[in-house]
Backbone atoms as SQL, in Angstrom:
CREATE TABLE atoms (id INTEGER PRIMARY KEY, chain TEXT, resi INTEGER, resn TEXT, atom TEXT, x REAL, y REAL, z REAL);
INSERT INTO atoms VALUES
  (1, 'A', 1, 'MET', 'N', 0.692, -8.131, -4.668),
  (2, 'A', 1, 'MET', 'CA', -0.669, -7.266, -4.596),
  (3, 'A', 1, 'MET', 'C', -1.225, -8.499, -4.559),
  (4, 'A', 2, 'ARG', 'N', -2.969, -8.255, -3.642),
  (5, 'A', 2, 'ARG', 'CA', -3.860, -9.076, -3.908),
  (6, 'A', 2, 'ARG', 'C', -4.584, -8.890, -5.191),
  (7, 'A', 3, 'GLU', 'N', -5.643, -9.365, -5.612),
  (8, 'A', 3, 'GLU', 'CA', -6.540, -8.988, -6.912),
  (9, 'A', 3, 'GLU', 'C', -7.270, -8.228, -6.086),
  (10, 'A', 4, 'PRO', 'N', -8.019, -7.566, -7.278),
  (11, 'A', 4, 'PRO', 'CA', -8.870, -6.693, -6.628),
  (12, 'A', 4, 'PRO', 'C', -9.978, -7.888, -6.009),
  (13, 'A', 5, 'LEU', 'N', -11.177, -6.915, -5.228),
  (14, 'A', 5, 'LEU', 'CA', -12.438, -7.674, -4.694),
  (15, 'A', 5, 'LEU', 'C', -13.353, -8.013, -5.911),
  (16, 'A', 6, 'LEU', 'N', -14.196, -8.821, -5.861),
  (17, 'A', 6, 'LEU', 'CA', -15.330, -8.825, -6.655),
  (18, 'A', 6, 'LEU', 'C', -16.722, -9.112, -5.733),
  (19, 'A', 7, 'HIS', 'N', -17.766, -7.952, -5.619),
  (20, 'A', 7, 'HIS', 'CA', -18.425, -7.987, -5.165),
  (21, 'A', 7, 'HIS', 'C', -19.774, -8.115, -6.285),
  (22, 'A', 8, 'GLU', 'N', -20.630, -8.958, -5.896),
  (23, 'A', 8, 'GLU', 'CA', -22.069, -9.037, -6.116),
  (24, 'A', 8, 'GLU', 'C', -22.893, -8.086, -6.042),
  (25, 'A', 9, 'HIS', 'N', -23.392, -7.022, -7.200),
  (26, 'A', 9, 'HIS', 'CA', -24.729, -6.588, -6.956),
  (27, 'A', 9, 'HIS', 'C', -25.650, -6.429, -7.926),
  (28, 'A', 10, 'ASP', 'N', -26.975, -6.702, -7.712),
  (29, 'A', 10, 'ASP', 'CA', -28.099, -7.021, -8.842),
  (30, 'A', 10, 'ASP', 'C', -27.106, -7.864, -9.967),
  (31, 'A', 11, 'ASP', 'N', -26.963, -8.807, -9.060),
  (32, 'A', 11, 'ASP', 'CA', -26.532, -9.635, -10.180),
  (33, 'A', 11, 'ASP', 'C', -25.378, -9.637, -11.356),
  (34, 'A', 12, 'GLU', 'N', -24.806, -8.594, -10.902),
  (35, 'A', 12, 'GLU', 'CA', -23.181, -7.626, -11.756),
  (36, 'A', 12, 'GLU', 'C', -22.406, -7.757, -11.084),
  (37, 'A', 13, 'LEU', 'N', -21.346, -8.218, -11.267),
  (38, 'A', 13, 'LEU', 'CA', -20.150, -7.984, -10.985),
  (39, 'A', 13, 'LEU', 'C', -19.039, -6.626, -10.519),
  (40, 'A', 14, 'LEU', 'N', -18.895, -6.403, -9.268),
  (41, 'A', 14, 'LEU', 'CA', -18.228, -4.840, -9.670),
  (42, 'A', 14, 'LEU', 'C', -16.580, -4.965, -8.630),
  (43, 'A', 15, 'GLU', 'N', -15.995, -4.587, -9.507),
  (44, 'A', 15, 'GLU', 'CA', -14.543, -4.727, -9.189),
  (45, 'A', 15, 'GLU', 'C', -14.239, -3.593, -7.839),
  (46, 'A', 16, 'ILE', 'N', -14.044, -4.302, -6.847),
  (47, 'A', 16, 'ILE', 'CA', -13.373, -3.031, -5.661),
  (48, 'A', 16, 'ILE', 'C', -11.849, -3.185, -5.827),
  (49, 'A', 17, 'PRO', 'N', -11.259, -2.174, -5.360),
  (50, 'A', 17, 'PRO', 'CA', -10.070, -1.996, -5.709),
  (51, 'A', 17, 'PRO', 'C', -9.403, -2.204, -4.519),
  (52, 'A', 18, 'ALA', 'N', -7.854, -2.312, -3.987),
  (53, 'A', 18, 'ALA', 'CA', -7.310, -2.741, -2.822),
  (54, 'A', 18, 'ALA', 'C', -7.081, -1.551, -2.478),
  (55, 'A', 19, 'LEU', 'N', -8.008, -0.889, -1.272),
  (56, 'A', 19, 'LEU', 'CA', -7.377, 0.567, -0.898),
  (57, 'A', 19, 'LEU', 'C', -6.228, 1.073, 0.272),
  (58, 'A', 20, 'ALA', 'N', -5.865, -0.347, 0.813),
  (59, 'A', 20, 'ALA', 'CA', -4.793, -0.321, 1.670),
  (60, 'A', 20, 'ALA', 'C', -4.187, -2.081, 1.678),
  (61, 'A', 21, 'MET', 'N', -2.752, -1.826, 2.072),
  (62, 'A', 21, 'MET', 'CA', -1.975, -3.016, 2.156),
  (63, 'A', 21, 'MET', 'C', -1.859, -3.294, 3.353),
  (64, 'A', 22, 'ASN', 'N', -1.607, -4.408, 3.628),
  (65, 'A', 22, 'ASN', 'CA', -1.256, -4.990, 5.054),
  (66, 'A', 22, 'ASN', 'C', 0.192, -4.772, 5.361),
  (67, 'A', 23, 'GLN', 'N', 1.440, -5.067, 6.053),
  (68, 'A', 23, 'GLN', 'CA', 2.748, -5.084, 6.051),
  (69, 'A', 23, 'GLN', 'C', 3.428, -6.134, 4.824),
  (70, 'A', 24, 'THR', 'N', 2.586, -7.204, 5.049),
  (71, 'A', 24, 'THR', 'CA', 3.473, -8.105, 4.394),
  (72, 'A', 24, 'THR', 'C', 3.246, -7.762, 3.291),
  (73, 'A', 25, 'GLN', 'N', 2.183, -7.286, 2.597),
  (74, 'A', 25, 'GLN', 'CA', 1.869, -6.847, 0.805),
  (75, 'A', 25, 'GLN', 'C', 2.377, -5.873, 0.843),
  (76, 'A', 26, 'ALA', 'N', 2.583, -4.790, 1.592),
  (77, 'A', 26, 'ALA', 'CA', 3.431, -3.744, 1.104),
  (78, 'A', 26, 'ALA', 'C', 4.615, -3.541, 1.429),
  (79, 'A', 27, 'ALA', 'N', 5.458, -4.661, 2.033),
  (80, 'A', 27, 'ALA', 'CA', 7.212, -4.921, 1.875),
  (81, 'A', 27, 'ALA', 'C', 6.897, -5.553, 0.813),
  (82, 'A', 28, 'GLU', 'N', 6.275, -6.267, 0.247),
  (83, 'A', 28, 'GLU', 'CA', 6.714, -7.452, -1.316),
  (84, 'A', 28, 'GLU', 'C', 6.238, -6.367, -2.119),
  (85, 'A', 29, 'ALA', 'N', 5.191, -5.105, -2.662),
  (86, 'A', 29, 'ALA', 'CA', 4.638, -4.105, -3.513),
  (87, 'A', 29, 'ALA', 'C', 6.273, -2.942, -3.662),
  (88, 'A', 30, 'LEU', 'N', 6.845, -2.998, -1.962),
  (89, 'A', 30, 'LEU', 'CA', 7.980, -2.276, -2.211),
  (90, 'A', 30, 'LEU', 'C', 9.341, -3.202, -2.088),
  (91, 'A', 31, 'GLY', 'N', 9.278, -4.398, -2.516),
  (92, 'A', 31, 'GLY', 'CA', 10.643, -5.117, -2.732),
  (93, 'A', 31, 'GLY', 'C', 11.717, -5.019, -1.240),
  (94, 'A', 32, 'VAL', 'N', 10.556, -4.496, -0.341),
  (95, 'A', 32, 'VAL', 'CA', 11.982, -4.507, 1.011),
  (96, 'A', 32, 'VAL', 'C', 11.363, -6.142, 2.171),
  (97, 'A', 33, 'SER', 'N', 12.145, -5.385, 3.183),
  (98, 'A', 33, 'SER', 'CA', 11.843, -6.962, 4.065),
  (99, 'A', 33, 'SER', 'C', 10.340, -6.115, 5.165),
  (100, 'A', 34, 'VAL', 'N', 9.563, -6.970, 5.430),
  (101, 'A', 34, 'VAL', 'CA', 8.744, -6.149, 6.654),
  (102, 'A', 34, 'VAL', 'C', 9.532, -5.852, 7.671),
  (103, 'A', 35, 'ARG', 'N', 10.280, -6.351, 7.969),
  (104, 'A', 35, 'ARG', 'CA', 11.506, -5.669, 9.285),
  (105, 'A', 35, 'ARG', 'C', 12.011, -4.306, 8.637),
  (106, 'A', 36, 'THR', 'N', 12.233, -4.058, 7.441),
  (107, 'A', 36, 'THR', 'CA', 12.550, -2.703, 6.986),
  (108, 'A', 36, 'THR', 'C', 11.439, -2.071, 6.899),
  (109, 'A', 37, 'LEU', 'N', 10.486, -2.629, 6.115),
  (110, 'A', 37, 'LEU', 'CA', 9.446, -1.709, 6.433),
  (111, 'A', 37, 'LEU', 'C', 8.742, -1.298, 7.865),
  (112, 'A', 38, 'ARG', 'N', 8.516, -1.917, 9.087),
  (113, 'A', 38, 'ARG', 'CA', 8.373, -1.665, 10.432),
  (114, 'A', 38, 'ARG', 'C', 9.235, -0.627, 10.961),
  (115, 'A', 39, 'THR', 'N', 10.585, -0.831, 10.476),
  (116, 'A', 39, 'THR', 'CA', 11.297, 0.584, 10.833),
  (117, 'A', 39, 'THR', 'C', 11.033, 1.820, 10.002),
  (118, 'A', 40, 'TRP', 'N', 10.766, 1.766, 8.989),
  (119, 'A', 40, 'TRP', 'CA', 10.528, 3.240, 7.824),
  (120, 'A', 40, 'TRP', 'C', 9.258, 3.746, 8.827),
  (121, 'A', 41, 'THR', 'N', 8.581, 2.750, 9.326),
  (122, 'A', 41, 'THR', 'CA', 6.858, 2.894, 9.533),
  (123, 'A', 41, 'THR', 'C', 7.369, 3.804, 11.032),
  (124, 'A', 42, 'ARG', 'N', 7.908, 3.239, 11.846),
  (125, 'A', 42, 'ARG', 'CA', 8.504, 3.796, 13.250),
  (126, 'A', 42, 'ARG', 'C', 8.887, 5.099, 13.010),
  (127, 'A', 43, 'GLN', 'N', 10.154, 4.825, 12.150),
  (128, 'A', 43, 'GLN', 'CA', 10.553, 6.497, 11.908),
  (129, 'A', 43, 'GLN', 'C', 9.399, 7.704, 10.908),
  (130, 'A', 44, 'GLY', 'N', 8.278, 7.458, 10.733),
  (131, 'A', 44, 'GLY', 'CA', 7.551, 8.057, 9.927),
  (132, 'A', 44, 'GLY', 'C', 7.656, 8.640, 8.345),
  (133, 'A', 45, 'ARG', 'N', 8.943, 7.564, 7.996),
  (134, 'A', 45, 'ARG', 'CA', 9.229, 7.621, 6.475),
  (135, 'A', 45, 'ARG', 'C', 7.955, 7.013, 5.489),
  (136, 'A', 46, 'VAL', 'N', 7.579, 6.274, 5.747),
  (137, 'A', 46, 'VAL', 'CA', 6.039, 5.837, 4.515),
  (138, 'A', 46, 'VAL', 'C', 5.089, 6.190, 5.227),
  (139, 'A', 47, 'PRO', 'N', 4.394, 6.257, 3.907),
  (140, 'A', 47, 'PRO', 'CA', 2.981, 6.685, 4.624),
  (141, 'A', 47, 'PRO', 'C', 2.377, 5.269, 4.731),
  (142, 'A', 48, 'HIS', 'N', 1.542, 5.876, 5.861),
  (143, 'A', 48, 'HIS', 'CA', 0.440, 4.435, 6.809),
  (144, 'A', 48, 'HIS', 'C', -0.481, 4.942, 7.551),
  (145, 'A', 49, 'VAL', 'N', -1.205, 4.327, 8.182),
  (146, 'A', 49, 'VAL', 'CA', -2.892, 4.863, 8.850),
  (147, 'A', 49, 'VAL', 'C', -2.975, 3.443, 9.929),
  (148, 'A', 50, 'GLN', 'N', -2.933, 4.036, 10.938),
  (149, 'A', 50, 'GLN', 'CA', -3.274, 2.755, 12.270),
  (150, 'A', 50, 'GLN', 'C', -4.852, 2.749, 12.371),
  (151, 'A', 51, 'ILE', 'N', -5.289, 1.669, 11.817),
  (152, 'A', 51, 'ILE', 'CA', -6.696, 1.991, 12.669),
  (153, 'A', 51, 'ILE', 'C', -6.889, 0.810, 13.856),
  (154, 'A', 52, 'GLY', 'N', -7.018, 1.221, 15.090),
  (155, 'A', 52, 'GLY', 'CA', -7.237, 0.725, 16.243),
  (156, 'A', 52, 'GLY', 'C', -5.458, 0.005, 16.106),
  (157, 'A', 53, 'ARG', 'N', -5.382, -0.963, 15.823),
  (158, 'A', 53, 'ARG', 'CA', -3.986, -1.849, 16.417),
  (159, 'A', 53, 'ARG', 'C', -3.375, -2.143, 14.975),
  (160, 'A', 54, 'MET', 'N', -4.326, -1.819, 13.775),
  (161, 'A', 54, 'MET', 'CA', -3.960, -2.561, 12.762),
  (162, 'A', 54, 'MET', 'C', -3.391, -1.482, 11.859),
  (163, 'A', 55, 'VAL', 'N', -1.857, -1.553, 10.961),
  (164, 'A', 55, 'VAL', 'CA', -1.307, -0.913, 10.686),
  (165, 'A', 55, 'VAL', 'C', -1.566, -0.864, 9.115),
  (166, 'A', 56, 'ARG', 'N', -1.972, 0.273, 8.153),
  (167, 'A', 56, 'ARG', 'CA', -2.313, -0.532, 6.975),
  (168, 'A', 56, 'ARG', 'C', -1.637, 0.771, 5.758),
  (169, 'A', 57, 'TYR', 'N', -1.176, 0.457, 4.727),
  (170, 'A', 57, 'TYR', 'CA', -0.142, 1.387, 3.782),
  (171, 'A', 57, 'TYR', 'C', -1.084, 1.870, 2.534),
  (172, 'A', 58, 'PRO', 'N', -2.071, 2.582, 2.489),
  (173, 'A', 58, 'PRO', 'CA', -3.151, 3.295, 1.401),
  (174, 'A', 58, 'PRO', 'C', -1.849, 3.075, 0.073),
  (175, 'A', 59, 'THR', 'N', -2.513, 2.077, -0.824),
  (176, 'A', 59, 'THR', 'CA', -1.934, 1.971, -2.247),
  (177, 'A', 59, 'THR', 'C', -1.762, 3.131, -2.719),
  (178, 'A', 60, 'ASP', 'N', -2.678, 4.352, -2.553),
  (179, 'A', 60, 'ASP', 'CA', -2.700, 5.698, -3.970),
  (180, 'A', 60, 'ASP', 'C', -1.294, 6.032, -3.309),
  (181, 'A', 61, 'ARG', 'N', -1.372, 6.559, -2.001),
  (182, 'A', 61, 'ARG', 'CA', -0.056, 7.200, -0.975),
  (183, 'A', 61, 'ARG', 'C', 1.303, 6.810, -1.587),
  (184, 'A', 62, 'LEU', 'N', 1.022, 5.159, -1.289),
  (185, 'A', 62, 'LEU', 'CA', 2.370, 4.357, -1.543),
  (186, 'A', 62, 'LEU', 'C', 3.061, 4.740, -3.035),
  (187, 'A', 63, 'MET', 'N', 2.470, 5.139, -3.767),
  (188, 'A', 63, 'MET', 'CA', 2.788, 4.988, -5.230),
  (189, 'A', 63, 'MET', 'C', 3.379, 6.571, -4.893),
  (190, 'A', 64, 'ALA', 'N', 2.150, 7.426, -4.844),
  (191, 'A', 64, 'ALA', 'CA', 2.450, 9.186, -4.682),
  (192, 'A', 64, 'ALA', 'C', 3.941, 8.999, -3.837),
  (193, 'A', 65, 'TRP', 'N', 4.301, 8.387, -2.964),
  (194, 'A', 65, 'TRP', 'CA', 5.482, 8.205, -2.350),
  (195, 'A', 65, 'TRP', 'C', 6.817, 8.261, -2.972),
  (196, 'A', 66, 'ILE', 'N', 6.598, 7.019, -3.389),
  (197, 'A', 66, 'ILE', 'CA', 7.857, 6.311, -4.465),
  (198, 'A', 66, 'ILE', 'C', 7.893, 7.084, -5.429),
  (199, 'A', 67, 'GLU', 'N', 6.757, 8.180, -6.037),
  (200, 'A', 67, 'GLU', 'CA', 6.882, 9.083, -7.467),
  (201, 'A', 67, 'GLU', 'C', 7.735, 10.353, -6.395),
  (202, 'A', 68, 'GLU', 'N', 7.439, 10.806, -5.544),
  (203, 'A', 68, 'GLU', 'CA', 8.036, 11.988, -4.647),
  (204, 'A', 68, 'GLU', 'C', 9.373, 11.864, -4.494),
  (205, 'A', 69, 'ILE', 'N', 10.354, 10.268, -4.038),
  (206, 'A', 69, 'ILE', 'CA', 11.325, 10.347, -3.826),
  (207, 'A', 69, 'ILE', 'C', 11.966, 9.624, -5.072),
  (208, 'A', 70, 'THR', 'N', 11.536, 9.352, -5.739),
  (209, 'A', 70, 'THR', 'CA', 12.707, 9.301, -7.007),
  (210, 'A', 70, 'THR', 'C', 13.201, 10.002, -7.686),
  (211, 'A', 71, 'LYS', 'N', 14.492, 9.606, -8.001),
  (212, 'A', 71, 'LYS', 'CA', 15.719, 11.003, -8.242),
  (213, 'A', 71, 'LYS', 'C', 16.281, 10.030, -9.790),
  (214, 'A', 72, 'GLY', 'N', 16.404, 10.943, -10.210),
  (215, 'A', 72, 'GLY', 'CA', 16.907, 10.700, -11.981),
  (216, 'A', 72, 'GLY', 'C', 15.925, 10.537, -13.132),
  (217, 'A', 73, 'GLY', 'N', 16.649, 10.573, -14.434),
  (218, 'A', 73, 'GLY', 'CA', 15.435, 10.103, -15.347),
  (219, 'A', 73, 'GLY', 'C', 14.931, 11.670, -15.778),
  (220, 'A', 74, 'SER', 'N', 14.223, 11.350, -16.974),
  (221, 'A', 74, 'SER', 'CA', 13.951, 12.819, -17.254),
  (222, 'A', 74, 'SER', 'C', 12.156, 12.324, -17.839),
  (223, 'A', 75, 'GLN', 'N', 11.957, 14.018, -17.191),
  (224, 'A', 75, 'GLN', 'CA', 10.429, 14.437, -17.379),
  (225, 'A', 75, 'GLN', 'C', 9.783, 14.648, -18.226);
């Protein structure tokens, strides 16, 4: 995933977190191929948002989705 964006504001650098990832970034973060991610997207299995013709994967929703589908382990 890319580094947070830095924005200069009143001579101070502010860190702007990445709110969403493109397909390549999301596939890399999930450890799957872009083709698999596209299939999951079409099937509605993975959280995503369509903005015009662009598909984006909200970072916080992907993390929550991973937690929801995680099996095993102790809490």
